[in-house]
CHARMM-style PDB file with segment names, atoms N, HN, CA, C and O in Angstrom:
ATOM      1  N   MET     1      -5.896 -10.489  -5.749  1.00  0.00      PROA
ATOM      2  CA  MET     1      -6.077  -9.716  -6.781  1.00  0.00      PROA
ATOM      3  C   MET     1      -4.915  -9.611  -7.665  1.00  0.00      PROA
ATOM      4  O   MET     1      -5.043  -9.452  -8.879  1.00  0.00      PROA
ATOM      5  N   ALA     2      -3.547  -9.715  -6.951  1.00  0.00      PROA
ATOM      6  HN  ALA     2      -3.443  -9.844  -5.965  1.00  0.00      PROA
ATOM      7  CA  ALA     2      -2.271  -9.821  -7.758  1.00  0.00      PROA
ATOM      8  C   ALA     2      -2.271 -11.033  -8.567  1.00  0.00      PROA
ATOM      9  O   ALA     2      -1.676 -11.009  -9.645  1.00  0.00      PROA
ATOM     10  N   ASN     3      -2.858 -12.078  -8.183  1.00  0.00      PROA
ATOM     11  HN  ASN     3      -3.341 -12.097  -7.307  1.00  0.00      PROA
ATOM     12  CA  ASN     3      -2.611 -13.282  -8.995  1.00  0.00      PROA
ATOM     13  C   ASN     3      -3.347 -13.500 -10.359  1.00  0.00      PROA
ATOM     14  O   ASN     3      -3.334 -14.500 -11.076  1.00  0.00      PROA
ATOM     15  N   GLN     4      -4.052 -12.196 -10.548  1.00  0.00      PROA
ATOM     16  HN  GLN     4      -4.063 -11.384  -9.966  1.00  0.00      PROA
ATOM     17  CA  GLN     4      -4.893 -11.841 -11.864  1.00  0.00      PROA
ATOM     18  C   GLN     4      -3.541 -11.503 -13.079  1.00  0.00      PROA
ATOM     19  O   GLN     4      -3.743 -11.557 -14.292  1.00  0.00      PROA
ATOM     20  N   PHE     5      -2.538 -11.248 -12.624  1.00  0.00      PROA
ATOM     21  HN  PHE     5      -2.374 -11.203 -11.639  1.00  0.00      PROA
ATOM     22  CA  PHE     5      -1.492 -10.840 -13.426  1.00  0.00      PROA
ATOM     23  C   PHE     5      -0.260 -11.764 -13.408  1.00  0.00      PROA
ATOM     24  O   PHE     5      -0.094 -12.552 -12.477  1.00  0.00      PROA
ATOM     25  N   PHE     6       0.563 -11.674 -14.386  1.00  0.00      PROA
ATOM     26  HN  PHE     6       0.428 -11.033 -15.143  1.00  0.00      PROA
ATOM     27  CA  PHE     6       1.589 -12.673 -14.344  1.00  0.00      PROA
ATOM     28  C   PHE     6       2.934 -12.054 -14.486  1.00  0.00      PROA
ATOM     29  O   PHE     6       3.031 -10.965 -15.051  1.00  0.00      PROA
ATOM     30  N   THR     7       4.039 -12.703 -13.990  1.00  0.00      PROA
ATOM     31  HN  THR     7       3.960 -13.589 -13.531  1.00  0.00      PROA
ATOM     32  CA  THR     7       5.250 -12.232 -14.232  1.00  0.00      PROA
ATOM     33  C   THR     7       5.918 -12.555 -15.859  1.00  0.00      PROA
ATOM     34  O   THR     7       5.295 -13.062 -16.792  1.00  0.00      PROA
ATOM     35  N   ASN     8       7.168 -12.157 -15.867  1.00  0.00      PROA
ATOM     36  HN  ASN     8       7.675 -11.746 -15.110  1.00  0.00      PROA
ATOM     37  CA  ASN     8       7.757 -12.476 -17.333  1.00  0.00      PROA
ATOM     38  C   ASN     8       7.774 -14.031 -17.569  1.00  0.00      PROA
ATOM     39  O   ASN     8       7.829 -14.489 -18.710  1.00  0.00      PROA
ATOM     40  N   PHE     9       7.728 -14.796 -16.495  1.00  0.00      PROA
ATOM     41  HN  PHE     9       7.683 -14.424 -15.567  1.00  0.00      PROA
ATOM     42  CA  PHE     9       7.902 -16.264 -16.561  1.00  0.00      PROA
ATOM     43  C   PHE     9       6.487 -16.962 -16.270  1.00  0.00      PROA
ATOM     44  O   PHE     9       6.418 -18.138 -15.912  1.00  0.00      PROA
ATOM     45  N   ASP    10       5.485 -16.229 -16.434  1.00  0.00      PROA
ATOM     46  HN  ASP    10       5.541 -15.274 -16.725  1.00  0.00      PROA
ATOM     47  CA  ASP    10       4.084 -16.825 -16.485  1.00  0.00      PROA
ATOM     48  C   ASP    10       3.822 -17.313 -15.175  1.00  0.00      PROA
ATOM     49  O   ASP    10       3.213 -18.376 -15.060  1.00  0.00      PROA
ATOM     50  N   GLU    11       4.206 -16.671 -14.153  1.00  0.00      PROA
ATOM     51  HN  GLU    11       4.701 -15.808 -14.246  1.00  0.00      PROA
ATOM     52  CA  GLU    11       3.904 -17.121 -12.700  1.00  0.00      PROA
ATOM     53  C   GLU    11       2.896 -15.857 -12.242  1.00  0.00      PROA
ATOM     54  O   GLU    11       3.087 -14.698 -12.609  1.00  0.00      PROA
ATOM     55  N   PRO    12       1.893 -16.246 -11.455  1.00  0.00      PROA
ATOM     56  CA  PRO    12       1.142 -15.338 -10.772  1.00  0.00      PROA
ATOM     57  C   PRO    12       2.062 -14.175 -10.063  1.00  0.00      PROA
ATOM     58  O   PRO    12       3.124 -14.469  -9.513  1.00  0.00      PROA
ATOM     59  N   VAL    13       1.642 -13.048 -10.113  1.00  0.00      PROA
ATOM     60  HN  VAL    13       0.780 -12.810 -10.559  1.00  0.00      PROA
ATOM     61  CA  VAL    13       2.485 -11.974  -9.262  1.00  0.00      PROA
ATOM     62  C   VAL    13       2.356 -12.219  -7.843  1.00  0.00      PROA
ATOM     63  O   VAL    13       3.369 -12.220  -7.144  1.00  0.00      PROA
ATOM     64  N   GLY    14       1.128 -12.443  -7.309  1.00  0.00      PROA
ATOM     65  HN  GLY    14       0.305 -12.443  -7.877  1.00  0.00      PROA
ATOM     66  CA  GLY    14       0.752 -12.640  -5.832  1.00  0.00      PROA
ATOM     67  C   GLY    14       1.602 -13.691  -5.230  1.00  0.00      PROA
ATOM     68  O   GLY    14       2.238 -13.617  -4.178  1.00  0.00      PROA
ATOM     69  N   LYS    15       1.510 -14.739  -6.107  1.00  0.00      PROA
ATOM     70  HN  LYS    15       0.994 -14.799  -6.961  1.00  0.00      PROA
ATOM     71  CA  LYS    15       2.349 -16.018  -5.716  1.00  0.00      PROA
ATOM     72  C   LYS    15       4.055 -15.697  -5.610  1.00  0.00      PROA
ATOM     73  O   LYS    15       4.775 -16.013  -4.663  1.00  0.00      PROA
ATOM     74  N   ARG    16       4.418 -15.074  -6.699  1.00  0.00      PROA
ATOM     75  HN  ARG    16       3.833 -14.817  -7.468  1.00  0.00      PROA
ATOM     76  CA  ARG    16       5.834 -14.724  -6.688  1.00  0.00      PROA
ATOM     77  C   ARG    16       6.060 -13.822  -5.211  1.00  0.00      PROA
ATOM     78  O   ARG    16       6.768 -14.235  -4.292  1.00  0.00      PROA
ATOM     79  N   LEU    17       5.507 -12.859  -5.193  1.00  0.00      PROA
ATOM     80  HN  LEU    17       4.932 -12.524  -5.940  1.00  0.00      PROA
ATOM     81  CA  LEU    17       5.723 -11.888  -4.210  1.00  0.00      PROA
ATOM     82  C   LEU    17       5.892 -12.514  -2.675  1.00  0.00      PROA
ATOM     83  O   LEU    17       6.707 -12.160  -1.823  1.00  0.00      PROA
ATOM     84  N   CYS    18       4.834 -13.594  -2.580  1.00  0.00      PROA
ATOM     85  HN  CYS    18       4.172 -13.881  -3.272  1.00  0.00      PROA
ATOM     86  CA  CYS    18       4.765 -14.166  -1.425  1.00  0.00      PROA
ATOM     87  C   CYS    18       5.969 -15.357  -1.129  1.00  0.00      PROA
ATOM     88  O   CYS    18       6.399 -15.635  -0.009  1.00  0.00      PROA
ATOM     89  N   ASP    19       6.396 -15.982  -2.411  1.00  0.00      PROA
ATOM     90  HN  ASP    19       6.046 -15.756  -3.320  1.00  0.00      PROA
ATOM     91  CA  ASP    19       7.082 -17.247  -2.223  1.00  0.00      PROA
ATOM     92  C   ASP    19       8.649 -16.800  -2.234  1.00  0.00      PROA
ATOM     93  O   ASP    19       9.524 -17.506  -1.733  1.00  0.00      PROA
ATOM     94  N   HSD    20       8.900 -15.562  -2.855  1.00  0.00      PROA
ATOM     95  HN  HSD    20       8.190 -14.989  -3.262  1.00  0.00      PROA
ATOM     96  CA  HSD    20      10.361 -15.405  -2.886  1.00  0.00      PROA
ATOM     97  C   HSD    20      10.820 -13.907  -2.228  1.00  0.00      PROA
ATOM     98  O   HSD    20      10.181 -12.872  -2.412  1.00  0.00      PROA
ATOM     99  N   ASP    21      11.902 -13.996  -1.528  1.00  0.00      PROA
ATOM    100  HN  ASP    21      12.422 -14.837  -1.379  1.00  0.00      PROA
ATOM    101  CA  ASP    21      12.390 -12.877  -0.943  1.00  0.00      PROA
ATOM    102  C   ASP    21      13.529 -12.141  -1.559  1.00  0.00      PROA
ATOM    103  O   ASP    21      14.391 -11.564  -0.896  1.00  0.00      PROA
ATOM    104  N   ASP    22      13.484 -12.195  -3.023  1.00  0.00      PROA
ATOM    105  HN  ASP    22      12.784 -12.664  -3.561  1.00  0.00      PROA
ATOM    106  CA  ASP    22      14.642 -11.701  -3.914  1.00  0.00      PROA
ATOM    107  C   ASP    22      14.148 -10.597  -4.776  1.00  0.00      PROA
ATOM    108  O   ASP    22      14.882 -10.032  -5.588  1.00  0.00      PROA
ATOM    109  N   ILE    23      12.791 -10.267  -4.581  1.00  0.00      PROA
ATOM    110  HN  ILE    23      12.195 -10.726  -3.922  1.00  0.00      PROA
ATOM    111  CA  ILE    23      12.377  -9.171  -5.467  1.00  0.00      PROA
ATOM    112  C   ILE    23      13.112  -7.764  -5.360  1.00  0.00      PROA
ATOM    113  O   ILE    23      13.163  -7.194  -4.270  1.00  0.00      PROA
ATOM    114  N   ILE    24      13.630  -7.260  -6.398  1.00  0.00      PROA
ATOM    115  HN  ILE    24      13.589  -7.723  -7.283  1.00  0.00      PROA
ATOM    116  CA  ILE    24      14.538  -5.968  -6.384  1.00  0.00      PROA
ATOM    117  C   ILE    24      13.622  -4.800  -6.958  1.00  0.00      PROA
ATOM    118  O   ILE    24      13.748  -3.661  -6.507  1.00  0.00      PROA
ATOM    119  N   ASP    25      12.750  -5.075  -7.903  1.00  0.00      PROA
ATOM    120  HN  ASP    25      12.648  -6.000  -8.270  1.00  0.00      PROA
ATOM    121  CA  ASP    25      11.840  -3.942  -8.381  1.00  0.00      PROA
ATOM    122  C   ASP    25      10.846  -4.511  -8.695  1.00  0.00      PROA
ATOM    123  O   ASP    25      10.798  -5.739  -8.764  1.00  0.00      PROA
ATOM    124  N   VAL    26       9.605  -3.548  -9.011  1.00  0.00      PROA
ATOM    125  HN  VAL    26       9.643  -2.551  -8.954  1.00  0.00      PROA
ATOM    126  CA  VAL    26       8.225  -3.883  -9.384  1.00  0.00      PROA
ATOM    127  C   VAL    26       8.049  -2.907 -10.497  1.00  0.00      PROA
ATOM    128  O   VAL    26       8.363  -1.739 -10.271  1.00  0.00      PROA
ATOM    129  N   THR    27       7.501  -3.300 -11.891  1.00  0.00      PROA
ATOM    130  HN  THR    27       7.246  -4.249 -12.075  1.00  0.00      PROA
ATOM    131  CA  THR    27       7.047  -2.374 -12.589  1.00  0.00      PROA
ATOM    132  C   THR    27       5.698  -2.259 -12.912  1.00  0.00      PROA
ATOM    133  O   THR    27       5.249  -3.190 -13.580  1.00  0.00      PROA
ATOM    134  N   LEU    28       4.801  -1.205 -12.561  1.00  0.00      PROA
ATOM    135  HN  LEU    28       5.166  -0.448 -12.019  1.00  0.00      PROA
ATOM    136  CA  LEU    28       3.507  -1.134 -12.634  1.00  0.00      PROA
ATOM    137  C   LEU    28       3.173  -0.814 -14.160  1.00  0.00      PROA
ATOM    138  O   LEU    28       4.031  -0.117 -14.701  1.00  0.00      PROA
ATOM    139  N   TYR    29       2.258  -1.131 -14.837  1.00  0.00      PROA
ATOM    140  HN  TYR    29       1.561  -1.698 -14.397  1.00  0.00      PROA
ATOM    141  CA  TYR    29       1.823  -0.942 -16.065  1.00  0.00      PROA
ATOM    142  C   TYR    29       0.470  -0.271 -16.130  1.00  0.00      PROA
ATOM    143  O   TYR    29      -0.463  -0.940 -15.685  1.00  0.00      PROA
ATOM    144  N   PHE    30       0.191   0.955 -16.614  1.00  0.00      PROA
ATOM    145  HN  PHE    30       0.949   1.498 -16.975  1.00  0.00      PROA
ATOM    146  CA  PHE    30      -1.078   1.385 -16.542  1.00  0.00      PROA
ATOM    147  C   PHE    30      -1.874   1.572 -17.850  1.00  0.00      PROA
ATOM    148  O   PHE    30      -1.307   1.584 -18.943  1.00  0.00      PROA
ATOM    149  N   ALA    31      -3.179   1.715 -17.708  1.00  0.00      PROA
ATOM    150  HN  ALA    31      -3.639   1.705 -16.820  1.00  0.00      PROA
ATOM    151  CA  ALA    31      -4.091   1.442 -18.746  1.00  0.00      PROA
ATOM    152  C   ALA    31      -3.705   2.656 -19.901  1.00  0.00      PROA
ATOM    153  O   ALA    31      -3.934   2.462 -21.095  1.00  0.00      PROA
ATOM    154  N   ASP    32      -3.200   3.705 -19.486  1.00  0.00      PROA
ATOM    155  HN  ASP    32      -3.015   3.863 -18.516  1.00  0.00      PROA
ATOM    156  CA  ASP    32      -2.702   4.760 -20.486  1.00  0.00      PROA
ATOM    157  C   ASP    32      -1.398   4.513 -21.208  1.00  0.00      PROA
ATOM    158  O   ASP    32      -0.920   5.332 -21.993  1.00  0.00      PROA
ATOM    159  N   ASN    33      -0.849   3.368 -20.915  1.00  0.00      PROA
ATOM    160  HN  ASN    33      -1.237   2.702 -20.278  1.00  0.00      PROA
ATOM    161  CA  ASN    33       0.526   2.908 -21.503  1.00  0.00      PROA
ATOM    162  C   ASN    33       1.526   3.334 -21.054  1.00  0.00      PROA
ATOM    163  O   ASN    33       2.551   3.193 -21.722  1.00  0.00      PROA
ATOM    164  N   THR    34       1.587   4.027 -19.725  1.00  0.00      PROA
ATOM    165  HN  THR    34       0.755   4.141 -19.183  1.00  0.00      PROA
ATOM    166  CA  THR    34       2.645   4.572 -19.152  1.00  0.00      PROA
ATOM    167  C   THR    34       2.960   3.385 -18.118  1.00  0.00      PROA
ATOM    168  O   THR    34       2.178   2.499 -17.771  1.00  0.00      PROA
ATOM    169  N   GLN    35       4.164   3.557 -17.747  1.00  0.00      PROA
ATOM    170  HN  GLN    35       4.798   4.276 -18.029  1.00  0.00      PROA
ATOM    171  CA  GLN    35       4.594   2.533 -16.305  1.00  0.00      PROA
ATOM    172  C   GLN    35       5.407   3.318 -15.643  1.00  0.00      PROA
ATOM    173  O   GLN    35       5.800   4.427 -16.006  1.00  0.00      PROA
ATOM    174  N   GLU    36       5.742   2.594 -14.390  1.00  0.00      PROA
ATOM    175  HN  GLU    36       5.423   1.693 -14.096  1.00  0.00      PROA
ATOM    176  CA  GLU    36       6.352   3.154 -13.328  1.00  0.00      PROA
ATOM    177  C   GLU    36       7.184   2.064 -12.682  1.00  0.00      PROA
ATOM    178  O   GLU    36       6.635   1.044 -12.267  1.00  0.00      PROA
ATOM    179  N   ARG    37       8.405   2.237 -12.590  1.00  0.00      PROA
ATOM    180  HN  ARG    37       8.851   3.066 -12.927  1.00  0.00      PROA
ATOM    181  CA  ARG    37       9.596   1.134 -11.947  1.00  0.00      PROA
ATOM    182  C   ARG    37       9.801   1.562 -10.436  1.00  0.00      PROA
ATOM    183  O   ARG    37      10.110   2.704 -10.095  1.00  0.00      PROA
ATOM    184  N   ILE    38       9.609   0.600  -9.655  1.00  0.00      PROA
ATOM    185  HN  ILE    38       9.358  -0.328  -9.932  1.00  0.00      PROA
ATOM    186  CA  ILE    38       9.600   0.981  -8.128  1.00  0.00      PROA
ATOM    187  C   ILE    38      10.885  -0.090  -7.657  1.00  0.00      PROA
ATOM    188  O   ILE    38      10.829  -1.316  -7.568  1.00  0.00      PROA
ATOM    189  N   GLU    39      11.773   0.604  -7.454  1.00  0.00      PROA
ATOM    190  HN  GLU    39      11.818   1.600  -7.526  1.00  0.00      PROA
ATOM    191  CA  GLU    39      13.291  -0.153  -6.802  1.00  0.00      PROA
ATOM    192  C   GLU    39      12.929  -0.355  -5.355  1.00  0.00      PROA
ATOM    193  O   GLU    39      12.444   0.545  -4.670  1.00  0.00      PROA
ATOM    194  N   LEU    40      13.194  -1.636  -4.890  1.00  0.00      PROA
ATOM    195  HN  LEU    40      13.588  -2.368  -5.447  1.00  0.00      PROA
ATOM    196  CA  LEU    40      12.883  -1.848  -3.365  1.00  0.00      PROA
ATOM    197  C   LEU    40      14.315  -1.806  -2.814  1.00  0.00      PROA
ATOM    198  O   LEU    40      15.229  -2.129  -3.572  1.00  0.00      PROA
ATOM    199  N   ALA    41      14.588  -1.423  -1.518  1.00  0.00      PROA
ATOM    200  HN  ALA    41      13.845  -1.161  -0.902  1.00  0.00      PROA
ATOM    201  CA  ALA    41      15.859  -1.370  -0.831  1.00  0.00      PROA
ATOM    202  C   ALA    41      16.210  -2.917  -0.678  1.00  0.00      PROA
ATOM    203  O   ALA    41      15.403  -3.815  -0.438  1.00  0.00      PROA
ATOM    204  N   TRP    42      17.684  -3.047  -0.881  1.00  0.00      PROA
ATOM    205  HN  TRP    42      18.339  -2.317  -1.075  1.00  0.00      PROA
ATOM    206  CA  TRP    42      18.181  -4.430  -0.576  1.00  0.00      PROA
ATOM    207  C   TRP    42      18.844  -4.368   0.735  1.00  0.00      PROA
ATOM    208  O   TRP    42      19.576  -3.448   1.099  1.00  0.00      PROA
ATOM    209  N   SER    43      18.522  -5.460   1.452  1.00  0.00      PROA
ATOM    210  HN  SER    43      17.927  -6.208   1.156  1.00  0.00      PROA
ATOM    211  CA  SER    43      19.216  -5.701   2.822  1.00  0.00      PROA
ATOM    212  C   SER    43      20.430  -6.249   2.439  1.00  0.00      PROA
ATOM    213  O   SER    43      20.427  -7.279   1.765  1.00  0.00      PROA
ATOM    214  N   GLU    44      21.487  -5.708   2.772  1.00  0.00      PROA
ATOM    215  HN  GLU    44      21.489  -4.871   3.320  1.00  0.00      PROA
ATOM    216  CA  GLU    44      22.965  -6.262   2.607  1.00  0.00      PROA
ATOM    217  C   GLU    44      23.302  -7.619   3.520  1.00  0.00      PROA
ATOM    218  O   GLU    44      24.406  -8.154   3.413  1.00  0.00      PROA
ATOM    219  N   ASN    45      22.382  -8.090   4.337  1.00  0.00      PROA
ATOM    220  HN  ASN    45      21.486  -7.655   4.424  1.00  0.00      PROA
ATOM    221  CA  ASN    45      22.555  -9.312   4.944  1.00  0.00      PROA
ATOM    222  C   ASN    45      22.614 -10.639   4.123  1.00  0.00      PROA
ATOM    223  O   ASN    45      23.070 -11.660   4.637  1.00  0.00      PROA
ATOM    224  N   SER    46      22.209 -10.616   3.012  1.00  0.00      PROA
ATOM    225  HN  SER    46      21.838  -9.786   2.594  1.00  0.00      PROA
ATOM    226  CA  SER    46      22.346 -11.828   1.925  1.00  0.00      PROA
ATOM    227  C   SER    46      22.330 -11.371   0.680  1.00  0.00      PROA
ATOM    228  O   SER    46      21.742 -10.338   0.362  1.00  0.00      PROA
ATOM    229  N   GLU    47      23.020 -12.156  -0.175  1.00  0.00      PROA
ATOM    230  HN  GLU    47      23.498 -12.996   0.084  1.00  0.00      PROA
ATOM    231  CA  GLU    47      22.988 -12.134  -1.684  1.00  0.00      PROA
ATOM    232  C   GLU    47      21.747 -12.615  -2.290  1.00  0.00      PROA
ATOM    233  O   GLU    47      21.361 -12.236  -3.395  1.00  0.00      PROA
ATOM    234  N   ASP    48      21.032 -13.583  -1.441  1.00  0.00      PROA
ATOM    235  HN  ASP    48      21.346 -13.892  -0.543  1.00  0.00      PROA
ATOM    236  CA  ASP    48      19.812 -14.216  -2.051  1.00  0.00      PROA
ATOM    237  C   ASP    48      18.568 -13.768  -1.618  1.00  0.00      PROA
ATOM    238  O   ASP    48      17.651 -13.754  -2.439  1.00  0.00      PROA
ATOM    239  N   ASN    49      18.365 -13.388  -0.439  1.00  0.00      PROA
ATOM    240  HN  ASN    49      19.110 -13.399   0.228  1.00  0.00      PROA
ATOM    241  CA  ASN    49      17.181 -13.135   0.125  1.00  0.00      PROA
ATOM    242  C   ASN    49      17.183 -11.419   0.702  1.00  0.00      PROA
ATOM    243  O   ASN    49      18.116 -10.899   1.315  1.00  0.00      PROA
ATOM    244  N   ASN    50      16.179 -10.898   0.407  1.00  0.00      PROA
ATOM    245  HN  ASN    50      15.421 -11.319  -0.090  1.00  0.00      PROA
ATOM    246  CA  ASN    50      15.933  -9.577   0.950  1.00  0.00      PROA
ATOM    247  C   ASN    50      14.949  -9.434   2.057  1.00  0.00      PROA
ATOM    248  O   ASN    50      13.776  -9.752   1.859  1.00  0.00      PROA
ATOM    249  N   GLU    51      15.351  -8.974   3.222  1.00  0.00      PROA
ATOM    250  HN  GLU    51      16.303  -8.716   3.382  1.00  0.00      PROA
ATOM    251  CA  GLU    51      14.615  -8.853   4.346  1.00  0.00      PROA
ATOM    252  C   GLU    51      13.397  -7.885   3.945  1.00  0.00      PROA
ATOM    253  OT1 GLU    51      12.544  -7.588   4.781  1.00  0.00      PROA
TER     254      GLU     51
END
């Protein structure tokens, strides 16, 4: 279902979430034009990959 939506770089969201370990936040956009930004905890084990 997530692949029905695209990132700022025109990549399916589901693919991006599965392929990369560097997600730091996700912004949800709702039908009533509101949005919610969810920040994810970053593991300090690596600068490039988030466990």
